[in-house]
LOVEXKOL-283175 format. One record per residue: residue number from 0; residue in three letters; x, z, y of N, C-alpha, C, O, CB in turn. Coordinates in steps of 0.1 Angstrom, whole numbers. Glycine has a CB too. Layout:
// LOVEXKOL-283175
ATOM  pos  code  neast    nup  nnorth  caeast   caup  canorth  ceast    cup  cnorth  oeast    oup  onorth  cbeast   cbup  cbnorth
ATOM  NUM   ALA      X      Z       Y       X      Z        Y      X      Z       Y      X      Z       Y       X      Z        Y
...
//
This chain:
// LOVEXKOL-283175
ATOM  pos  code  neast    nup  nnorth  caeast   caup  canorth  ceast    cup  cnorth  oeast    oup  onorth  cbeast   cbup  cbnorth
ATOM    0   UNK    -73    308    -199     -86    307     -192    -96    300    -201    -93    294    -211     -84    298     -179
ATOM    1   UNK   -109    302    -197    -119    296     -205   -122    282    -199   -130    281    -190    -132    305     -205
ATOM    2   UNK   -115    272    -205    -116    259     -199   -129    252    -203   -135    255    -214    -104    250     -205
ATOM    3   UNK   -134    244    -194    -147    236     -196   -143    222    -199   -138    215    -190    -157    237     -184
ATOM    4   UNK   -145    217    -211    -144    203     -215   -158    198    -218   -164    203    -227    -134    201     -227
ATOM    5   UNK   -162    188    -210    -176    184     -211   -178    173    -222   -169    166    -226    -180    178     -198
ATOM    6   UNK   -190    173    -228    -193    162     -237   -193    149    -230   -193    148    -218    -207    165     -244
ATOM    7   UNK   -192    138    -238    -191    125     -233   -200    116    -241   -200    117    -253    -177    120     -232
ATOM    8   UNK   -207    106    -235    -207    103     -221   -218    110    -212   -217    109    -200    -209     88     -219
ATOM    9   UNK   -227    117    -219    -238    124     -211   -238    139    -214   -236    143    -226    -252    117     -215
ATOM   10   UNK   -240    147    -204    -241    161     -206   -251    167    -196   -254    161    -186    -227    168     -204
ATOM   11   UNK   -256    178    -200    -266    185     -192   -280    181    -196   -283    177    -207    -264    181     -177
ATOM   12   UNK   -290    183    -187    -288    186     -172   -283    200    -169   -285    209    -177    -301    183     -165
ATOM   13   UNK   -276    201    -158    -271    214     -153   -276    216    -139   -280    206    -133    -255    214     -154
ATOM   14   UNK   -275    228    -135    -279    231     -121   -267    231    -112   -258    239    -114    -287    244     -120
ATOM   15   UNK   -266    222    -103    -255    220      -94   -258    228     -81   -269    228     -76    -252    206      -90
ATOM   16   UNK   -247    236     -76    -249    243      -64   -252    234     -52   -259    238     -43    -236    251      -61
ATOM   17   UNK   -247    221     -53    -248    212      -41   -259    201     -43   -264    196     -34    -235    206      -39
ATOM   18   UNK   -262    198     -56    -270    186      -58   -284    188     -65   -292    179     -65    -262    177      -67
ATOM   19   UNK   -286    200     -70    -299    203      -77   -298    201     -92   -287    203     -98    -310    194      -72
ATOM   20   UNK   -309    196     -99    -309    194     -113   -301    181    -116   -305    170    -112    -323    193     -119
ATOM   21   UNK   -289    182    -122    -280    171     -123   -278    167    -138   -274    176    -146    -267    174     -116
ATOM   22   UNK   -280    155    -141    -276    149     -154   -263    143    -153   -260    134    -145    -287    139     -159
ATOM   23   UNK   -253    149    -160    -239    145     -159   -236    133    -167   -241    131    -178    -231    156     -164
ATOM   24   UNK   -227    124    -161    -222    112     -168   -207    114    -168   -201    114    -157    -227     99     -161
ATOM   25   UNK   -201    115    -180    -187    117     -181   -181    105    -187   -183    102    -199    -184    130     -190
ATOM   26   UNK   -173     98    -179    -166     85     -184   -153     88    -191   -146     78    -194    -165     76     -172
ATOM   27   UNK   -149    100    -193    -137    104     -199   -139    108    -213   -150    110    -217    -129    115     -191
ATOM   28   UNK   -128    109    -222    -130    113     -236   -136    127    -237   -135    135    -228    -117    113     -243
ATOM   29   UNK   -143    130    -248    -150    142     -249   -141    154    -254   -145    165    -255    -161    141     -259
ATOM   30   UNK   -128    151    -257    -119    161     -263   -107    164    -254    -98    170    -259    -114    156     -276
ATOM   31   UNK   -107    159    -241     -96    162     -233    -98    157    -219   -110    153    -215     -83    156     -238
ATOM   32   UNK    -88    157    -211     -89    154     -196    -80    143    -193    -68    142    -197     -85    167     -188
ATOM   33   UNK    -85    134    -184     -77    123     -178    -80    123    -163    -91    121    -159     -81    109     -185
ATOM   34   UNK    -70    126    -155     -72    127     -141    -60    123    -133    -48    125    -138     -76    141     -137
ATOM   35   UNK    -62    117    -122     -50    113     -113    -46    124    -104    -36    123     -98     -55    101     -104
ATOM   36   UNK    -53    135    -105     -49    148      -99    -47    158    -110    -51    156    -121     -59    154      -88
ATOM   37   UNK    -40    169    -107     -38    180     -117    -40    193    -110    -31    201    -109     -24    179     -124
ATOM   38   UNK    -52    195    -104     -55    206      -95    -53    219    -101    -57    221    -113     -69    204      -89
ATOM   39   UNK    -47    228     -93     -45    242      -99    -58    250    -100    -58    260    -106     -35    249      -90
ATOM   40   UNK    -69    245     -94     -82    252      -95    -92    245    -104   -103    250    -105     -88    253      -81
ATOM   41   UNK    -88    235    -111     -97    227     -119   -103    235    -131    -95    241    -139     -91    214     -124
ATOM   42   UNK   -116    235    -132    -123    242     -143   -120    236    -157   -121    242    -167    -138    242     -141
ATOM   43   UNK   -115    223    -157    -111    216     -169    -97    219    -174    -92    214    -184    -113    201     -168
ATOM   44   UNK    -90    227    -166     -76    231     -169    -66    221    -165    -69    211    -158     -75    233     -184
ATOM   45   UNK    -53    223    -168     -43    214     -165    -43    202    -174    -46    203    -186     -29    221     -165
ATOM   46   UNK    -39    190    -169     -39    178     -177    -30    180    -189    -35    176    -200     -33    166     -168
ATOM   47   UNK    -18    185    -188      -9    186     -199    -14    195    -210     -9    194    -221       4    191     -194
ATOM   48   UNK    -23    204    -208     -29    213     -218    -40    207    -226    -45    213    -235     -33    226     -212
ATOM   49   UNK    -45    196    -221     -58    190     -227    -57    175    -229    -65    168    -224     -70    194     -219
ATOM   50   UNK    -46    170    -235     -44    156     -237    -55    151    -248    -55    157    -259     -30    153     -242
ATOM   51   UNK    -63    141    -244     -73    137     -254    -67    128    -265    -57    122    -263     -84    128     -246
ATOM   52   UNK    -74    128    -276     -70    119     -287    -81    108    -289    -78     98    -296     -69    128     -300
ATOM   53   UNK    -92    110    -283    -103    100     -284   -103     91    -272    -98     94    -262    -117    107     -286
ATOM   54   UNK   -109     79    -274    -109     70     -262   -120     73    -252   -129     81    -255    -111     55     -268
ATOM   55   UNK   -119     66    -241    -131     67     -231   -143     60    -238   -141     51    -246    -127     60     -218
ATOM   56   UNK   -155     65    -234    -167     58     -239   -167     43    -233   -163     41    -222    -180     66     -235
ATOM   57   UNK   -173     34    -241    -174     21     -236   -186     20    -226   -194     28    -226    -176     11     -248
ATOM   58   UNK   -186      9    -219    -197      6     -210   -210      6    -218   -220     12    -213    -195     -7     -202
ATOM   59   UNK   -211      0    -229    -223     -1     -237   -227     13    -242   -239     16    -242    -221    -11     -249
ATOM   60   UNK   -218     21    -246    -221     34     -251   -227     43    -240   -237     50    -242    -209     41     -257
ATOM   61   UNK   -221     42    -228    -227     49     -217   -241     45    -214   -250     54    -212    -218     47     -204
ATOM   62   UNK   -244     32    -214    -258     28     -211   -267     32    -221   -279     37    -218    -258     12     -209
ATOM   63   UNK   -263     31    -234    -272     35     -245   -276     49    -245   -287     53    -246    -266     31     -259
ATOM   64   UNK   -265     58    -243    -267     72     -243   -275     77    -231   -283     86    -232    -254     79     -244
ATOM   65   UNK   -272     71    -219    -280     74     -207   -295     71    -209   -303     79    -205    -274     67     -195
ATOM   66   UNK   -298     59    -214    -312     55     -216   -319     65    -225   -330     68    -223    -313     41     -220
ATOM   67   UNK   -312     68    -236    -318     78     -246   -321     91    -239   -332     96    -241    -308     80     -258
ATOM   68   UNK   -312     96    -231    -314    109     -225   -325    108    -214   -334    117    -213    -302    114     -218
ATOM   69   UNK   -326     97    -207    -336     96     -197   -350     94    -203   -360    100    -198    -333     84     -188
ATOM   70   UNK   -351     87    -214    -363     86     -221   -368    100    -225   -380    103    -224    -362     77     -233
ATOM   71   UNK   -359    108    -231    -362    121     -235   -367    130    -223   -377    137    -225    -350    128     -242
ATOM   72   UNK   -360    129    -212    -364    137     -201   -378    133    -195   -386    141    -191    -353    136     -190
ATOM   73   UNK   -380    120    -195    -393    115     -191   -404    121    -200   -415    125    -195    -394    100     -190
ATOM   74   UNK   -402    120    -213    -412    125     -223   -414    140    -221   -425    145    -223    -407    122     -237
ATOM   75   UNK   -404    147    -217    -405    162     -215   -410    166    -201   -412    177    -198    -392    169     -218
ATOM   76   UNK   -411    156    -192    -416    159     -179   -406    166    -170   -409    172    -161    -428    167     -179
ATOM   77   UNK   -393    164    -174    -382    171     -166   -373    160    -161   -363    156    -168    -374    181     -175
ATOM   78   UNK   -375    155    -149    -367    144     -144   -356    150    -136   -357    161    -129    -376    135     -135
ATOM   79   UNK   -344    144    -136    -333    149     -128   -334    146    -113   -341    136    -109    -320    143     -133
ATOM   80   UNK   -328    155    -105    -327    152      -91   -316    142     -88   -316    134     -78    -325    165      -83
ATOM   81   UNK   -306    142     -97    -294    134      -95   -288    130    -108   -288    138    -117    -284    141      -85
ATOM   82   UNK   -282    118    -109    -273    114     -120   -259    114    -114   -256    107    -105    -277     99     -125
ATOM   83   UNK   -251    123    -120    -238    127     -114   -226    122    -123   -225    127    -134    -237    141     -111
ATOM   84   UNK   -218    114    -117    -206    110     -124   -195    121    -121   -191    123    -110    -200     96     -120
ATOM   85   UNK   -192    128    -132    -183    139     -131   -176    141    -145   -175    131    -152    -189    153     -126
ATOM   86   UNK   -172    153    -149    -167    155     -162   -153    158    -163   -148    165    -154    -170    143     -170
ATOM   87   UNK   -146    153    -173    -132    157     -176   -122    149    -169   -113    143    -175    -130    156     -191
ATOM   88   UNK   -122    149    -156    -112    141     -148   -119    132    -138   -130    134    -133    -104    134     -158
ATOM   89   UNK   -111    121    -135    -115    112     -124   -123    100    -130   -118     92    -137    -103    107     -117
ATOM   90   UNK   -136    100    -126    -145     89     -132   -141     75    -128   -143     66    -136    -159     92     -128
ATOM   91   UNK   -135     73    -116    -132     59     -112   -120     54    -119   -116     43    -117    -129     59      -97
ATOM   92   UNK   -113     62    -128    -102     57     -136   -107     48    -147   -100     40    -153     -95     69     -143
ATOM   93   UNK   -120     49    -151    -126     40     -161   -125     26    -158   -128     22    -147    -141     44     -164
ATOM   94   UNK   -120     17    -167    -118      3     -163   -130     -4    -160   -130    -15    -154    -110     -4     -174
ATOM   95   UNK   -142      1    -165    -155     -6     -162   -164      3    -154   -176      2    -155    -162     -9     -176
ATOM   96   UNK   -158     10    -145    -165     19     -136   -176     12    -128   -187     16    -128    -156     27     -126
ATOM   97   UNK   -172      0    -122    -182     -7     -114   -194    -12    -122   -205    -11    -117    -175    -19     -107
ATOM   98   UNK   -191    -17    -133    -202    -22     -142   -211    -11    -147   -223    -12    -148    -197    -30     -154
ATOM   99   UNK   -205      1    -149    -213     12     -154   -222     17    -142   -233     22    -145    -204     24     -159
ATOM  100   UNK   -217     17    -130    -225     20     -119   -237     11    -118   -248     16    -116    -217     19     -105
ATOM  101   UNK   -235     -2    -120    -247    -11     -120   -257     -8    -131   -269     -8    -128    -242    -26     -121
ATOM  102   UNK   -252     -5    -143    -261     -1     -154   -269     11    -150   -281     12    -153    -253      1     -167
ATOM  103   UNK   -262     21    -144    -268     34     -141   -279     32    -131   -290     38    -132    -258     44     -136
ATOM  104   UNK   -276     24    -120    -286     22     -110   -299     15    -116   -310     18    -113    -280     13      -99
ATOM  105   UNK   -296      5    -125    -308     -2     -132   -316      8    -140   -328      8    -139    -302    -13     -141
ATOM  106   UNK   -310     17    -147    -317     27     -156   -324     37    -147   -335     42    -150    -308     33     -166
ATOM  107   UNK   -317     41    -136    -323     51     -127   -336     45    -121   -347     51    -121    -314     54     -115
ATOM  108   UNK   -335     32    -117    -347     26     -111   -359     25    -121   -370     25    -117    -344     12     -106
ATOM  109   UNK   -355     23    -134    -365     22     -144   -372     35    -148   -384     36    -150    -359     15     -157
ATOM  110   UNK   -364     46    -149    -369     58     -155   -371     70    -145   -380     78    -147    -359     63     -165
ATOM  111   UNK   -363     70    -134    -364     81     -125   -361     76    -111   -350     80    -106    -355     93     -129
ATOM  112   UNK   -369     68    -105    -365     61      -93   -363     70     -81   -356     66     -71    -376     51      -89
ATOM  113   UNK   -367     83     -82    -365     92      -70   -351     99     -72   -347    105     -62    -376    103      -70
ATOM  114   UNK   -345     98     -83    -332    105      -85   -321     97     -77   -321     85     -75    -328    105     -100
ATOM  115   UNK   -311    105     -73    -300     99      -66   -288     97     -76   -287    105     -86    -295    108      -54
ATOM  116   UNK   -280     87     -73    -268     85      -81   -257     90     -73   -254     85     -62    -266     69      -85
ATOM  117   UNK   -249     99     -79    -238    106      -72   -225    104     -80   -225    103     -92    -241    121      -69
ATOM  118   UNK   -214    103     -72    -201    102      -78   -192    112     -72   -191    113     -60    -195     88      -77
ATOM  119   UNK   -186    121     -80    -176    131      -75   -163    125     -79   -159    124     -90    -179    145      -82
ATOM  120   UNK   -155    122     -68    -142    115      -70   -132    122     -61   -135    127     -51    -144    100      -67
ATOM  121   UNK   -119    120     -66    -108    125      -57   -103    115     -48    -93    117     -40     -97    131      -66
ATOM  122   UNK   -109    103     -48    -106     92      -38    -93     85     -41    -88     77     -33    -105     98      -24
ATOM  123   UNK    -86     88     -52     -73     81      -55    -74     67     -58    -64     59     -58     -66     89      -66
ATOM  124   UNK    -86     62     -62     -88     48      -67    -96     40     -57    -99     28     -60     -95     48      -80
ATOM  125   UNK    -98     45     -45    -107     37      -35    -99     26     -29   -105     18     -22    -112     47      -24
ATOM  126   UNK    -86     24     -32     -79     12      -28    -83      0     -36    -81    -11     -32     -64     14      -28
ATOM  127   UNK    -89      2     -48     -94     -9      -56   -107    -14     -50   -116     -6     -48     -96     -4      -71
ATOM  128   UNK   -108    -27     -48    -120    -32      -41   -132    -30     -50   -143    -28     -44    -118    -47      -39
ATOM  129   UNK   -131    -32     -63    -143    -30      -72   -148    -15     -71   -160    -13     -72    -139    -33      -86
ATOM  130   UNK   -139     -6     -70    -143      8      -69   -149     11     -56   -160     17     -55    -131     18      -71
ATOM  131   UNK   -143      6     -45    -149      7      -32   -163      2     -31   -173      8     -27    -140      0      -21
ATOM  132   UNK   -165    -11     -36    -178    -17      -36   -188    -10     -44   -200     -9     -40    -177    -32      -41
ATOM  133   UNK   -184     -5     -56    -193      3      -64   -198     16     -57   -209     19     -58    -187      6      -78
ATOM  134   UNK   -188     22     -51    -192     35      -44   -201     32     -32   -209     41     -28    -179     42      -39
ATOM  135   UNK   -200     20     -26    -210     16      -16   -224     15     -21   -234     16     -13    -205      3       -9
ATOM  136   UNK   -225     13     -34    -239     11      -40   -246     24     -44   -258     24     -47    -238      1      -52
ATOM  137   UNK   -238     35     -45    -244     47      -50   -250     55     -38   -247     52     -26    -234     56      -57
ATOM  138   UNK   -259     64     -41    -265     72      -30   -256     82     -24   -255     83     -12    -278     79      -36
ATOM  139   UNK   -249     89     -33    -240    100      -28   -226     97     -32   -222     99     -44    -244    114      -33
ATOM  140   UNK   -218     92     -23    -204     88      -25   -196    100     -21   -192    101      -9    -200     75      -18
ATOM  141   UNK   -193    109     -30    -187    122      -27   -172    122     -30   -168    122     -41    -194    134      -34
ATOM  142   UNK   -164    122     -19    -149    120      -21   -142    132     -15   -145    138      -5    -145    107      -14
ATOM  143   UNK   -131    136     -22    -124    148      -19   -114    146      -8   -107    135      -8    -117    153      -32
ATOM  144   UNK   -113    156       1    -102    157       10   -100    171      13   -106    177      22    -105    149       24
ATOM  145   UNK    -91    178       5     -89    192        6    -81    196      18    -83    207      23     -82    197       -6
ATOM  146   UNK    -73    187      24     -65    190       35    -58    177      39    -59    167      32     -54    201       32
ATOM  147   UNK    -51    177      51     -43    165       54    -28    169      54    -20    161      58     -47    160       68
ATOM  148   UNK    -25    181      49     -11    185       48     -5    181      35     -9    186      24     -11    201       49
ATOM  149   UNK      5    172      35      11    167       22     17    178      13     16    177       1      22    157       26
ATOM  150   UNK     23    188      19      29    199       11     18    206       3     19    209      -9      37    209       20
ATOM  151   UNK      7    209      10      -4    216        3    -10    207      -8    -13    212     -19     -15    220       14
ATOM  152   UNK    -12    194      -5     -17    185      -15     -8    185     -27    -13    185     -38     -18    171       -9
ATOM  153   UNK      5    185     -25      14    184      -37     15    197     -45     18    196     -57      28    181      -32
ATOM  154   UNK     12    208     -39      12    220      -47     -2    225     -52     -3    234     -60      18    231      -39
ATOM  155   UNK    -12    219     -46     -26    223      -50    -33    212     -58    -37    214     -69     -34    227      -38
ATOM  156   UNK    -34    200     -52     -41    189      -59    -31    182     -69    -36    177     -79     -46    178      -48
ATOM  157   UNK    -19    182     -66      -8    177      -75    -11    163     -80    -13    162     -92      -6    187      -87
ATOM  158   UNK    -11    153     -72     -13    139      -76     -2    135     -86      9    139     -86     -13    130      -64
ATOM  159   UNK     -7    126     -96       2    121     -106     10    109    -102     19    105    -109      -6    118     -118
ATOM  160   UNK      7    104     -90      14     92      -85     15     94     -70      8    102     -64       7     78      -89
ATOM  161   UNK     23     85     -63      24     87      -49     11     87     -42      2     79     -44      33     76      -43
ATOM  162   UNK      9     97     -33      -4     99      -26     -1    100     -11      6    109      -6     -11    112      -31
ATOM  163   UNK     -6     90      -3      -4     90       11    -17     94      18    -27     86      18       1     76       16
ATOM  164   UNK    -18    106      23     -31    111       28    -35    103      40    -48    101      42     -29    126       31
ATOM  165   UNK    -26     98      48     -31     90       59    -37     77      55    -46     72      61     -19     87       68
ATOM  166   UNK    -31     71      44     -37     59       38    -51     62      33    -60     54      34     -28     52       28
ATOM  167   UNK    -53     73      26     -66     77       21    -76     79      32    -87     74      31     -64     91       13
ATOM  168   UNK    -72     85      43     -81     87       54    -85     73      60    -97     71      63     -74     95       65
ATOM  169   UNK    -76     64      61     -80     50       65    -90     44      56    -99     37      60     -68     41       67
ATOM  170   UNK    -88     46      43     -98     40       33   -111     47      33   -121     41      31     -92     41       19
ATOM  171   UNK   -111     60      36    -124     67       38   -131     62      50   -143     61      50    -121     83       39
ATOM  172   UNK   -124     59      61    -131     53       72   -137     40      69   -147     36      75    -120     51       84
ATOM  173   UNK   -131     33      59    -136     19       56   -150     19      49   -156      9      47    -126     12       47
ATOM  174   UNK   -155     31      45    -169     32       40   -179     32      52   -191     32      49    -170     45       32
ATOM  175   UNK   -174     33      64    -183     32       76   -194     42      75   -206     38      78    -188     17       77
ATOM  176   UNK   -191     54      72    -201     65       72   -208     67      59   -214     77      57    -211     62       82
ATOM  177   UNK   -207     57      49    -214     59       36   -204     67      27   -200     62      17    -217     45       30
ATOM  178   UNK   -202     79      31    -193     88       23   -196    103      27   -200    106      38    -178     85       26
ATOM  179   UNK   -195    111      17    -196    125       18   -183    132      15   -177    130       4    -208    131        9
ATOM  180   UNK   -177    139      25    -164    145       23   -166    159      16   -175    167      20    -157    147       36
ATOM  181   UNK   -159    161       5    -160    174       -2   -146    181      -1   -136    175      -4    -164    172      -17
ATOM  182   UNK   -146    193       3    -134    201        5   -134    214      -2   -144    222       0    -130    202       20
ATOM  183   UNK   -124    218     -10    -123    231      -15   -114    240      -6   -103    236      -3    -116    230      -30
ATOM  184   UNK   -120    251      -2    -113    261        6   -110    273      -3   -120    277     -10    -120    264       19
ATOM  185   UNK    -98    278      -2     -95    290      -11    -83    297      -5    -77    292       5     -92    285      -25
ATOM  186   UNK    -80    308     -11     -68    316       -7    -60    320     -19    -64    317     -30     -73    329        1
ATOM  187   UNK    -49    327     -16     -42    333      -27    -27    329     -27    -23    321     -19     -48    329      -40
ATOM  188   UNK    -20    335     -37      -6    332      -39     -4    329     -54     -8    337     -62       4    343      -34
ATOM  189   UNK      2    318     -57       3    315      -72     16    308     -75     23    303     -65      -8    306      -76
ATOM  190   UNK     20    307     -87      31    299      -92     28    284     -90     17    280     -95      35    302     -107
ATOM  191   UNK     36    276     -84      32    262      -82     43    252     -84     41    240     -84      27    260      -68
ATOM  192   UNK     56    257     -86      66    247      -89     78    254     -97     80    266     -96      72    240      -77
ATOM  193   UNK     85    246    -104      97    251     -112    109    248    -105    112    236    -102      97    246     -127
ATOM  194   UNK    117    258    -101     130    256      -94    141    263    -102    141    275    -103     129    261      -79
ATOM  195   UNK    151    255    -107     162    260     -115    157    269    -126    163    280    -129     171    268     -106
ATOM  196   UNK    147    265    -133     142    272     -144    133    284    -141    128    291    -150     153    277     -152
ATOM  197   UNK    130    286    -128     122    297     -124    110    292    -116    111    283    -108     130    307     -115
ATOM  198   UNK     98    299    -118      87    295     -111     88    300     -96     92    311     -94      74    301     -117
ATOM  199   UNK     84    291     -87      84    294      -73     69    298     -69     60    291     -72      89    282      -64
ATOM  200   UNK     68    309     -62      55    314      -57     52    308     -43     61    306     -35      55    329      -56
ATOM  201   UNK     40    305     -41      36    299      -28     22    302     -24     13    305     -33      38    284      -29
ATOM  202   UNK     20    303     -11       6    305       -6     -2    292      -8      3    281      -6       7    309        9
ATOM  203   UNK    -15    294     -11     -24    282      -13    -36    284      -4    -47    281      -8     -28    280      -27
ATOM  204   UNK    -34    290       8     -45    293       17    -47    282      27    -38    280      36     -42    307       24
ATOM  205   UNK    -58    275      26     -60    264       36    -72    268      45    -78    259      51     -64    251       28
ATOM  206   UNK    -75    281      47     -86    285       55    -81    288      69    -89    290      78     -92    297       49
ATOM  207   UNK    -68    288      72     -63    291       85    -64    279      95    -66    268      91     -48    295       84
ATOM  208   UNK    -62    282     108     -64    272      118    -54    261     117    -58    249     120     -62    278      132
ATOM  209   UNK    -42    263     112     -32    253      110    -36    242     100    -31    231     100     -19    259      106
ATOM  210   UNK    -45    246      91     -51    236       82    -64    231      86    -67    219      85     -52    243       68
ATOM  211   UNK    -73    240      91     -87    236       94    -87    226     106    -95    216     105     -95    248       97
ATOM  212   UNK    -80    229     116     -81    220      128    -77    206     125    -85    197     129     -72    226      139
ATOM  213   UNK    -66    203     119     -62    189      116    -72    182     106    -75    171     107     -48    187      112
ATOM  214   UNK    -76    190      97     -86    185       87    -99    181      94   -105    171      91     -90    196       76
ATOM  215   UNK   -104    190     103    -116    187      111   -114    174     119   -123    166     121    -120    199      120
ATOM  216   UNK   -102    172     125    -100    160      133   -101    148     124   -106    137     128     -86    161      140
ATOM  217   UNK    -95    149     112     -96    138      102   -111    135      99   -115    123      98     -88    141       90
ATOM  218   UNK   -118    145      96    -132    144       93   -140    137     104   -148    128     101    -139    157       90
ATOM  219   UNK   -137    141     116    -144    134      128   -140    119     128   -149    111     132    -140    141      141
ATOM  220   UNK   -128    116     125    -124    102      125   -130     94     114   -133     82     116    -108    101      124
ATOM  221   UNK   -133    100     103    -139     94       91   -154     91      94   -159     81      90    -137    102       78
ATOM  222   UNK   -160    100     101    -174     99      105   -183     99      92   -191     89      90    -177     87      113
ATOM  223   UNK   -182    108      83    -190    108       71   -205    111      74   -208    117      84    -185    118       61
ATOM  224   UNK   -213    108      64    -227    112       66   -230    127      64   -239    132      69    -236    104       56
ATOM  225   UNK   -220    133      57    -222    147       54   -208    153      50   -200    145      45    -233    150       43
ATOM  226   UNK   -207    166      51    -195    173       46   -200    184      37   -209    191      40    -186    178       57
ATOM  227   UNK   -194    186      25    -197    197       16   -184    205      15   -174    200      10    -202    191        2
ATOM  228   UNK   -185    217      19    -173    226       17   -177    237       6   -189    241       6    -169    233       30
ATOM  229   UNK   -168    241      -1    -171    250      -12   -158    258     -15   -148    256     -10    -176    242      -25
ATOM  230   UNK   -160    267     -25    -148    275      -29   -149    277     -44   -158    272     -51    -148    289      -21
ATOM  231   UNK   -140    285     -49    -138    287      -64   -151    293     -69   -156    302     -64    -126    295      -67
ATOM  232   UNK   -156    287     -80    -168    292      -86   -166    297    -101   -173    305    -106    -179    282      -86
ATOM  233   UNK   -155    291    -107    -152    294     -121   -138    298    -123   -130    297    -113    -156    282     -130
ATOM  234   UNK   -134    302    -135    -120    306     -138   -111    294    -136   -115    283    -139    -119    312     -152
ATOM  235   UNK    -99    297    -130     -90    286     -127    -78    287    -136    -74    298    -141     -86    287     -112
ATOM  236   UNK    -71    275    -139     -59    276     -147    -47    283    -141    -39    289    -148     -55    261     -151
ATOM  237   UNK    -46    282    -128     -36    290     -120    -41    304    -117    -52    305    -113     -31    282     -108
ATOM  238   UNK    -32    313    -119     -36    327     -116    -33    330    -101    -25    324     -94     -28    337     -125
ATOM  239   UNK    -40    340     -96     -38    344      -82    -46    337     -71    -44    340     -60     -24    343      -79
ATOM  240   UNK    -55    329     -76     -64    322      -66    -76    330     -63    -82    337     -71     -68    308      -72
ATOM  241   UNK    -80    330     -50     -91    338      -45   -101    329     -38    -98    319     -32     -86    349      -36
ATOM  242   UNK   -114    333     -38    -124    326      -31   -122    327     -16   -116    337     -11    -138    332      -34
ATOM  243   UNK   -125    317      -9    -127    318        6   -139    327       8   -148    327       0    -128    304       13
ATOM  244   UNK   -138    335      19    -149    344       21   -161    337      27   -160    325      32    -145    355       31
ATOM  245   UNK   -173    343      26    -185    337       33   -182    335      47   -186    325      53    -197    347       31
ATOM  246   UNK   -176    344      54    -174    343       68   -165    331      71   -167    324      81    -167    356       74
ATOM  247   UNK   -154    329      63    -145    318       65   -153    305      63   -151    295      72    -133    318       56
ATOM  248   UNK   -160    303      53    -168    291       50   -178    289      61   -180    277      66    -174    291       36
ATOM  249   UNK   -185    299      65    -195    297       75   -189    293      88   -195    284      95    -203    311       77
ATOM  250   UNK   -178    298      92    -171    294      104   -167    280     104   -168    273     114    -159    303      107
ATOM  251   UNK   -162    275      92    -157    261       91   -170    252      91   -170    242      98    -149    259       78
ATOM  252   UNK   -180    256      84    -192    248       84   -198    247      98   -202    236     102    -203    255       75
ATOM  253   UNK   -198    257     106    -204    257      119   -196    248     128   -201    241     137    -205    271      125
ATOM  254   UNK   -183    247     126    -174    238      135   -177    224     131   -177    215     140    -159    241      132
ATOM  255   UNK   -180    221     119    -183    207      115   -196    203     121   -198    192     126    -183    205       99
ATOM  256   UNK   -206    212     120    -219    209      125   -219    207     140   -225    199     146    -229    221      122
ATOM  257   UNK   -210    216     147    -209    214      161   -203    201     165   -205    196     177    -200    226      167
ATOM  258   UNK   -195    195     156    -190    181      158   -200    170     156   -197    159     157    -178    179      150
ATOM  259   UNK   -212    174     152    -223    165      150   -224    159     136   -231    149     134    -221    153      160
ATOM  260   UNK   -218    166     126    -218    161      113   -225    171     104   -221    183     104    -203    158      107
ATOM  261   UNK   -235    167      96    -242    177       88   -232    183      78   -223    176      72    -254    170       80
ATOM  262   UNK   -233    196      75    -224    203       66   -231    214      59   -239    221      64    -212    208       74
ATOM  263   UNK   -227    215      46    -232    226       38   -220    234      32   -210    228      30    -241    221       26
ATOM  264   UNK   -223    247      30    -212    256       24   -218    262      11   -229    267      11    -208    267       34
ATOM  265   UNK   -210    261       1    -214    266      -12   -204    277     -16   -192    276     -15    -214    256      -24
ATOM  266   UNK   -209    289     -19    -201    301      -22   -199    303     -36   -193    313     -40    -207    313      -15
//
């Protein structure tokens, strides 16, 4: 596959389907991927295929490079709509994530006060109080919840450590509405586990009622400010994956809106 490994610590700006003109902030190494998930649909590829040799950028390096880029954008009259923490893996894995958030908010206020600070996270680190508190300070706290089915999570999101979806849901509730739930809906059949030396094939379709209904009940319990649903947009490391259809996404979106929660669908 044509894997995307992003520059670090700053990349773009790029046009985001969901966020507009986005200046990317990548807290992971520029030559590989570090993530607490190993999603079969990740545009950055599988973790094991892209082990980095370089370190994460330091807090100081992130601040310096971000200020340089913002100065350039101000001079060119092209201000970002959003400063987005994303890149080659899970941004909240960075040991100085909270301090970097503070630096970013300070620089945003100085150079582009209308821009939003967004974090795209898989929510695996929100049990850390410093991470939780930092996410409370950003404008768009965008956290992943692809399903509440543990079997699906283990074959699609593939956490690298024990993952209790019910505990995650309770921690998502603890943001008291200051959270945007992001969910990938897709279809297909793909290789997802090795059994006795042979790959096992499995369905990865979370668009059916048996997945959507309990997911929607969890979303209603979390009471997020917004829900973003989307589907595959780029080449994936696992073969056999298909986009959710427009009709499927629209139907799910409409059910979320009917529950009183704003929702967008990206195709």
